[in-house]
C-alpha positions in Angstrom: 103.0 11.4 90.7 105.7 9.4 90.8 108.8 9.8 88.9 108.8 7.7 85.7 111.5 4.8 86.9 109.3 1.7 87.1 110.4 -1.3 88.3 108.8 -4.7 86.1 106.4 -6.2 88.0 107.6 -9.8 87.2 110.6 -8.6 89.6 108.5 -7.8 92.5 105.6 -10.5 92.5 106.1 -12.8 95.7 108.6 -10.1 97.3 106.2 -9.9 99.7 106.5 -13.0 101.5 110.3 -12.5 101.8 112.6 -10.2 103.3 112.9 -7.0 101.4 115.5 -5.3 99.8 116.0 -1.6 101.2 117.2 1.5 100.0 118.1 4.2 102.4 118.7 7.5 100.9 120.4 10.5 103.1 122.9 13.0 102.2 125.0 12.1 105.3 125.1 8.5 106.3 126.6 8.7 109.9 126.3 9.3 113.5 126.8 13.1 113.1 123.6 14.4 114.0 120.5 13.4 115.0 118.2 12.9 111.6 121.6 11.0 110.4 121.9 9.1 113.7 118.4 7.8 113.1 119.5 6.8 109.6 122.9 4.9 110.8 120.9 2.8 113.8 118.3 2.3 112.0 120.0 0.3 108.8 122.3 -1.3 111.4 119.3 -3.2 112.8 118.0 -3.8 109.8 121.1 -5.5 108.7 120.6 -7.7 112.3 117.2 -8.9 111.3 118.0 -10.1 108.1 117.4 -7.2 105.0 119.3 -6.3 102.5 120.8 -2.8 102.7 121.8 -0.1 100.7 122.6 3.2 101.7 123.0 6.2 99.0 124.6 8.8 99.8 126.8 11.6 99.6 129.6 10.6 101.7 130.0 7.9 104.5 131.2 10.0 107.4 132.2 6.7 109.6 133.7 3.7 109.1 131.2 1.4 106.9 128.9 -1.2 107.9 129.7 -4.7 107.4 126.5 -6.1 105.1 125.8 -3.1 104.3 126.5 -1.7 100.9 126.9 1.9 100.5 126.8 4.1 97.1 128.6 8.0 97.9 127.8 10.3 94.9 130.3 12.8 96.0 129.8 15.3 98.5 127.3 18.9 97.1 127.9 22.6 98.0 125.7 22.8 101.0 124.3 26.2 100.2 122.0 27.2 98.9 120.0 24.1 100.9 116.9 24.0 98.7 119.4 24.3 95.1 122.3 21.4 97.2 118.7 19.3 97.6 117.9 19.8 93.9 121.1 18.5 93.0 121.1 15.4 95.2 117.9 14.8 93.9 119.1 14.5 90.1 122.3 12.9 91.4 120.4 9.7 93.0 118.1 9.4 89.8 120.4 9.1 87.5 122.3 6.4 89.2 118.8 4.7 89.7 118.6 5.6 86.6 121.8 3.7 85.4 122.0 1.2 88.1 118.6 -0.4 88.3 117.1 -1.7 91.6 114.4 -4.5 90.7 112.0 -5.7 93.5 114.1 -3.2 96.1 111.8 -0.4 98.3 113.5 2.8 98.4 113.3 4.9 101.7 114.2 8.2 101.7 114.7 10.9 104.4 115.5 13.7 102.4 114.0 16.3 100.0 114.3 14.2 96.3 111.8 12.7 93.8 111.2 9.5 93.6 110.5 7.1 96.7 108.5 4.7 98.5 108.1 6.0 101.7 110.1 8.9 103.6 110.6 9.2 107.0 109.6 13.3 108.1 112.2 15.0 110.6 111.7 18.1 111.2 108.7 20.3 111.2 107.1 21.2 107.7 108.9 24.2 105.9 104.8 24.7 105.5 104.9 27.2 108.7 106.1 29.5 106.9 102.4 30.0 105.8 102.4 31.3 109.5 104.8 34.6 108.8 105.2 37.9 107.0 103.0 36.7 103.7 106.0 38.9 101.8 108.3 35.8 102.9 106.5 34.1 100.2 108.2 36.4 97.7 111.1 34.5 98.3 113.0 32.0 95.9 114.3 30.5 98.4 111.1 29.6 100.3 108.9 29.2 96.9 111.7 26.1 96.3 111.6 24.5 99.7 107.6 24.2 99.5 108.0 23.1 96.2 110.6 20.5 97.4 108.8 19.5 100.5 105.1 19.0 98.4 107.2 17.0 95.4 109.0 14.7 98.4 105.2 14.3 100.1 103.0 14.2 97.1 105.3 10.9 95.2 105.9 9.3 98.5 103.1 6.1 98.9 103.5 6.3 102.8 104.9 9.2 105.1 106.0 8.2 108.5 106.4 11.1 110.9 109.0 11.2 113.4 106.5 11.9 115.9 103.4 13.2 116.4 103.9 16.8 117.0 105.7 15.8 113.2 102.8 14.3 112.1 99.9 16.9 113.0 101.6 19.8 111.9 101.8 17.7 108.6 98.2 17.1 108.6 97.2 20.6 108.9 99.5 22.4 106.6 98.9 19.5 103.8 95.4 17.7 104.9 94.8 16.3 101.3 98.3 14.2 102.1 97.0 13.2 104.9 95.8 9.7 104.1 99.3 8.7 103.4 100.5 9.4 107.2 101.1 6.6 109.3 101.7 6.2 113.1 104.7 8.1 114.3 108.4 6.3 115.0 109.8 7.8 116.9 113.7 7.7 117.8 115.8 4.7 119.4 118.3 5.4 121.6 121.6 3.9 123.3 122.2 3.6 126.4 125.6 5.4 127.5 127.2 5.7 131.0 124.3 6.4 133.5 124.4 9.9 136.2 124.4 8.7 139.3 121.6 10.0 141.5 123.2 13.4 143.5 122.3 15.9 145.6 123.8 19.5 143.2 125.9 21.5 145.8 123.4 23.9 146.5 126.0 27.2 145.0 126.0 25.0 141.8 125.8 22.1 139.8 126.6 21.5 136.2 123.7 22.4 133.5 123.7 21.2 129.6 122.6 22.3 126.6 122.9 20.2 123.5 121.9 21.2 120.0 124.2 22.1 117.1 120.9 24.7 115.7 121.7 26.3 118.8 118.6 28.9 118.2 116.1 26.4 117.3 116.6 25.2 120.5 116.8 28.0 122.4 119.9 29.0 123.4 119.1 32.7 123.7 116.5 32.0 126.4 119.2 29.1 128.6 121.5 32.1 128.4 119.2 34.6 130.2 117.7 31.8 132.2 120.5 30.7 134.0 122.3 34.0 134.0 119.7 35.0 136.9 120.2 31.2 138.2 123.6 32.0 138.8 123.0 35.2 141.0 121.8 32.3 143.4 124.4 30.1 142.8 127.7 31.7 141.9 129.1 28.5 141.0 127.1 27.0 138.6 128.6 25.9 135.0 126.8 25.9 132.1 127.9 23.2 129.1 127.4 23.8 125.8 127.8 21.2 123.4 127.1 21.4 119.9 127.4 24.7 117.8 131.1 26.4 117.3 132.3 28.7 120.3 132.6 31.2 117.9 128.9 31.4 116.9 127.6 31.5 120.1 130.4 33.8 121.7 128.3 36.5 121.4 125.6 35.1 123.5 128.4 35.4 126.7 129.5 38.3 126.1 128.9 39.6 130.1 130.0 36.3 131.3 133.3 36.2 133.3 133.5 32.4 133.8 131.0 30.1 134.4 130.5 28.6 130.6 132.0 25.9 128.8 131.7 25.8 125.0 132.7 22.4 124.1 131.8 22.9 120.2 130.6 19.4 118.5 131.4 16.3 119.9 130.6 12.9 118.3 129.0 11.5 121.8 127.5 13.1 125.0 128.3 12.0 127.8 125.1 13.1 130.0 126.3 12.1 133.4 128.8 14.7 133.5 125.1 16.9 133.8 123.2 17.7 137.1 120.6 19.1 134.3 119.4 18.5 130.7 117.6 22.3 129.9 116.8 22.5 126.3 114.0 25.0 126.1 114.0 24.7 121.5 111.2 26.9 120.3 110.8 24.4 117.7 112.2 20.4 118.1 110.4 17.9 116.0 112.0 14.5 118.8 114.7 16.2 119.9 117.5 13.0 120.9 119.2 14.9 123.2 116.7 14.4 125.6 115.6 11.1 125.6 119.4 10.9 125.5 119.7 11.8 128.8 116.7 10.4 130.2 118.7 7.0 129.2 121.2 8.2 131.2 118.8 9.0 134.2 119.5 12.8 134.1 116.3 15.0 134.8 115.8 17.4 131.8 113.8 20.5 131.9 112.5 21.1 128.6 109.7 23.4 126.2 106.2 21.9 125.3 107.1 22.0 121.6 109.8 19.0 121.8 108.2 16.1 120.3 110.2 14.3 122.5 108.0 15.6 125.4 105.7 13.1 125.6 108.5 10.8 127.3 108.6 13.6 129.8 106.8 12.5 133.3 107.2 14.4 136.4 109.7 11.7 137.5 112.1 12.6 134.7 111.4 16.3 134.0 110.1 19.5 133.6 107.8 20.5 130.3 106.8 24.1 130.2 105.4 26.0 127.8 107.5 27.9 125.4 105.9 31.8 126.5 106.6 31.0 130.0 109.0 34.2 131.9 112.1 33.5 132.3 112.1 33.1 136.2 109.8 29.8 135.6 112.5 27.9 133.7 114.9 29.4 136.8 112.6 27.8 139.2 112.2 24.1 136.8 116.1 24.2 136.9 116.2 25.0 140.6 113.5 22.1 141.2 115.7 19.5 139.8 118.7 20.7 140.5 117.7 20.0 144.5 116.7 16.4 143.2 117.5 13.9 144.7 115.5 10.3 143.9 116.4 8.7 140.9 115.2 9.3 137.6 113.2 6.9 135.6 115.9 4.9 133.0 114.0 5.6 129.7 114.3 2.7 127.1 113.6 2.2 123.7 115.9 0.0 121.1 116.6 0.6 118.0 115.2 -3.1 116.7 112.7 -1.6 118.3 112.6 1.4 116.2 112.7 -1.4 112.8 110.2 -3.8 113.5 107.8 -0.6 113.9 108.1 0.5 110.5 108.2 -3.6 109.1 104.4 -3.6 108.3 104.9 -0.1 106.0 107.6 -2.0 104.2 105.5 -4.5 103.7 102.3 -2.7 102.9 104.1 0.3 100.1 106.1 -3.7 98.6 102.1 -4.5 98.3 100.5 -1.6 96.6 103.8 -1.4 94.2 103.5 -5.2 92.9 99.5 -4.2 93.0 98.4 -0.8 92.7 94.8 -1.0 92.7 95.9 -2.4 96.5 96.4 0.0 99.2 96.5 -2.2 102.8 95.1 0.1 105.4 96.1 1.2 108.7 93.2 2.2 111.9 92.6 6.0 111.0 93.8 8.6 114.2 92.3 11.6 115.8 94.6 14.8 114.6 94.9 18.2 116.0 96.9 20.9 115.5 97.5 23.3 118.3 97.6 26.8 116.4 
């Protein structure tokens, strides 16, 4: 059931014909992570398209954009994650009760209990059912599963950020599959393009980008590059994202050949010769599309949502379970290439426009609960 914060029917009647008032809910507002950048860029485009945009967050991590109303509720202790999510939800519901927003549509990007639309940016926590049964005895796991199911159940529409995530959600929550929309994948801002060239036969620069370094495959990358350095002794490995202290142990037997940059607001993909992203679980992977937008070849695993964009001309996609030699060969091939990588393009304006039909459909359903607009069904398969 939806949380009992009601909008008067008179207040929302007729809004569908006009530009909507959209309330986006996100804990960290600003370009400080993949999901956060998605929300940041999306709301900027909505304001340009003429929508009335409000953001409810813990804190804004950038200068507040002109024309967007930002309400900061105050930061919450980050751990345990499930408790932080519960507390944030409570703060949001309390703020909405004190500050009613008649006629607004609530679009969440978090595990909250009250929203019209939710965008799902991650692999479902329900994948834990594929792991040993005793994990279900953990309070953390029980609460995360509760928060996830509540988020999905209370939403009118669920927007996955990739086809991979949509397939997972349909697999683990088949009773809610009718709420799933066509995925709305992230846009990309084109940075400085890489000049096409062949890397030196004994070297080159391979980049890795990702704060959540375990999930994004840094241990796999370290093993592959260590082996590749036997034939390319001057090869450089640049790691962007994780704190150096967190990952230094992976390079314990390295004398040189690597740079741990930590978190950077902007990654300069033009400085790399290849982006290496052997993620073990990656709902989308914005680093991949950003690299291809900069004409940088990529080598990635097939569990990345962005793999649907990777053609033979733009890089290599390998099954996650291939031996290390396969990664080494793929990296060596991309380092040797001289032809241009086709520029990947997808504007954030396209992303905003793709959402419009779902916002209007949700508002129509909100005004007329008996009427639910239908969208063409898609065939779903989940690779077990």
